[in-house]
N, C-alpha and C positions, 0 to 999 in steps of 0.2 A: 447572626446578629442583624437586627433591623437596620435598614439604611437610614442614615441621618437626613433630616429635612434640609440641612444646611450644606452648602458646597464647601469644599476645602478652603477656598479663598475667603468665604464668610467666616469659617471657623478661625482661621489665622487672624482675620480682622478683629473678631471678638476677643481673642486672646491678647492681641496688642492693646485693645481698649482696657482689658483687665490690668495689663502691665502699666497703663497710663494712670490707673487709680480708681476706676469704676468698680464698685463692689460686685462680687459674683452673683448675689441675689438679684440685683438690678439687671445684670446681663441676661440671667436666666429668664426673667420676666419679659425682657425686650425680645429675645430670640425664641421664646416659648419652648424652653427645654428644662429638664429637671437639674437639680444641683449635682446629682450623681453623674448625669451625662456630661455636665460641664467639667467635672474633675476627670472623667475618662478622657474627654477631648484634650484637656490640658496635659494629661500624662502622655498622650499620643503625639500631640502637635506642638508642645511647648518649645520655644526657641527656633521654630522653623519660619522660613519666609516662603512666599508663593513659588519662587524659583526653585527652592530646595524641595518643595513638594512635587513639582513637575519632574525634577530629576529623580526623585524617589519612585514615582510612577514608572518612568522609563527603565529604571534599574529592576523594578519588580517584573515588568514585561520581559526584559532581557533574561532575567533569572528563570522565568517560566519556560522560555524557549530553550535555554540551556539544559534545564531539567529534562525536557522531553527528548532532546538530542542525546543526552547521556543515557536515558532509559532505552532508547533505540539501539545505541551502541552496545550496551550491556546485553540486551536481548540478542542482537546479532552475534556477539561473541559466544554466547551460550549455544546458539543454534549451529554456528560454525564448528564448535568443539564437538557437538553431537554428530555432525556430518563427518568430521574427520575420524571419529571413532569407528564409523561404519564403512568408510572407504567406498563411496558410491561410484559405480562404474558409469560410463557414458550412457549405456542402454537403460539404466535404472534411474536416471535423473528425473524424468517426468514423474515417476512414482514417488520418489523421495520429496519432490516439491509438493505434491498433493498431501503427502504424509506430514510435512512441516506445517502446511496450512491447517490441517485438521487438529494436530496436537497443540499448536501454539497460537492459533487464531490470528494468523498474519495474512497480509494480502499476497496475491500472486506476484506482483511486481517486487515486493520486498523479498519473497522467497527466491525469486529468480536472481535478484541482485546478490543475495548471499551465495547462491550456487554458481554465480558468474555465467549464467546462460541467458539467452534472449527469451522474451515472453512469447514470441511466436512459436517456440518449441512446444510450449504448453498448449497453446490454442490450435496448433496445426492439426488438421484432420486429413488423413490420407484420402486421396481421390481414387485409389485403386479399387477396381471392381472385383467381384468374386471370380469372374471368368478370366481375369488376367492370369491366374495361375495356369489354367488350361492352355492359354495362348503362349505363355512363356515355355511351358513344357513342350508344346508343339514346335515352337521355334528352335529350341535346343535340339530336339530330335531331328528337325530338318537340317540344322547346322552340322550335326554329326554325320548325317547321310550324304549331304551335298556340301562338301567343304568349300568348293569354289564359288558357291552362290553368294551374292551380296545381300545386303539388308533389303534393298528394293525388291529383289526377286522373291525373297522369303515373305515379305509382307504381302506381295501379290498372291502368293500361294495361300497364305492365311485368309485373305479376303475371299479368294475363290472357294476355299473350304467352307467358310461361313455362309456364303451365298448358296452353296450346294446344300448345307444343312437346313437353311431357312426354306429352300424350295422343297426339300424332303418333308419338312414339317407341314408346309402348305398342302402338299399333295396327299399327305396322310389325313388331313382334315377334310378334304373333299372326298 
């Protein structure tokens, strides 16, 4: 529907003039609207005051907010039911969050709120390097061989081993 040239206050003023006794044709000429538009406005705004109109606008805005909240809650309930059927383990939560996002087009924060996890879990990237596996295997073998060695002595051995490897690589290049 095309927006009216008149504000709501002007419309209510025009309708009060009509109630005072001015003919609808004269009002239509003065406000430059058609007779059909006048009757539409009369049906919509008859008996209203400006304060009633303001209250109506506030109620419509509140209703719009409540509808979006209700839709979010319904979607959340649907997704929670879907998650409960699958019984997601702690290890698979990251995968299930990305699956929720893809299937239902929801944001990361919304999916994390439904799963009761932090967003940092989704965005966290491990800083472990590929050679950490070798180092951890070397440390466990050292710990099995030398039970009484502490952490400091083992790290010294690992650093010594790494420097020996790097020197061996350099000598092979020369």
